[in-house]
C-alpha positions as semicolon CSV with decimal commas, in nm:
position;residue;x (nm);y (nm);z (nm)
1;M;0,002;0,000;0,002
2;P;0,145;0,337;-0,096
3;I;0,031;0,515;0,227
4;I;0,272;0,454;0,516
5;V;0,162;0,528;0,876
6;N;0,447;0,672;1,084
7;L;0,250;0,691;1,414
8;D;0,501;0,472;1,594
9;V;0,781;0,713;1,501
10;M;0,591;1,015;1,635
11;L;0,502;0,830;1,954
12;A;0,877;0,750;2,002
13;K;0,977;1,112;1,934
14;R;0,725;1,234;2,192
15;K;0,816;0,947;2,434
16;M;0,455;0,847;2,464
17;R;0,306;0,499;2,483
18;S;0,018;0,380;2,261
19;R;-0,183;0,325;2,573
20;D;-0,151;0,681;2,682
21;L;-0,241;0,814;2,336
22;A;-0,551;0,589;2,321
23;A;-0,672;0,707;2,657
24;Q;-0,630;1,073;2,559
25;I;-0,801;1,023;2,225
26;G;-1,081;0,815;2,368
27;I;-1,033;0,511;2,143
28;A;-0,936;0,154;2,220
29;E;-0,564;0,074;2,249
30;Q;-0,619;-0,200;1,992
31;N;-0,733;0,058;1,734
32;V;-0,414;0,262;1,795
33;S;-0,215;-0,058;1,744
34;L;-0,392;-0,133;1,418
35;L;-0,336;0,224;1,301
36;K;0,038;0,200;1,391
37;S;0,074;-0,124;1,190
38;G;-0,102;0,018;0,887
39;K;-0,371;-0,249;0,898
40;V;-0,656;0,001;0,872
41;K;-0,828;0,114;0,555
42;G;-0,901;0,467;0,673
43;V;-0,891;0,704;0,967
44;R;-1,155;0,961;1,063
45;F;-1,049;1,315;1,034
46;D;-1,156;1,394;1,390
47;T;-0,936;1,102;1,519
48;L;-0,647;1,233;1,307
49;E;-0,709;1,591;1,444
50;K;-0,695;1,461;1,800
51;I;-0,376;1,260;1,735
52;C;-0,209;1,567;1,588
53;E;-0,324;1,783;1,876
54;I;-0,192;1,543;2,139
55;L;0,135;1,476;1,961
56;Q;0,173;1,838;1,845
57;C;0,240;1,741;1,486
58;Q;0,097;1,777;1,137
59;P;-0,095;1,498;0,954
60;G;0,207;1,475;0,715
61;D;0,426;1,374;1,011
62;I;0,206;1,069;1,058
63;L;0,101;0,979;0,702
64;E;0,341;0,938;0,413
65;Y;0,287;0,853;0,045
66;R;0,523;0,617;-0,118
67;P;0,422;0,487;-0,456
68;D;0,442;0,120;-0,532
69;D;0,628;-0,004;-0,833
70;K;0,287;-0,114;-0,965
71;T;0,127;0,229;-0,934
72;T;0,390;0,426;-1,117
73;P;0,360;0,433;-1,496
C-alpha cells in the first residue's frame, strides 16, 4: 500500500506510549495498534485531528505517500 503510517515514529519522538495516546483520544488501544501497523483502511479526520493535537504534529508527520512499483507508470 502506498500510504505509510508513521505513528510509531511520532510516539517515540514524543516519548509516549500507545496506551496513553489511546486514553487521551478516547479510542481503544487495539485501534491505535492497528493504525500503527497500517492495517486500517482509513482514519476519521476527527481522530487524526486529536492525534495531531496530542502529539503536536501535522498529519504529514504521521501519514506518508510512497508509490508502489505497480502504481507508477
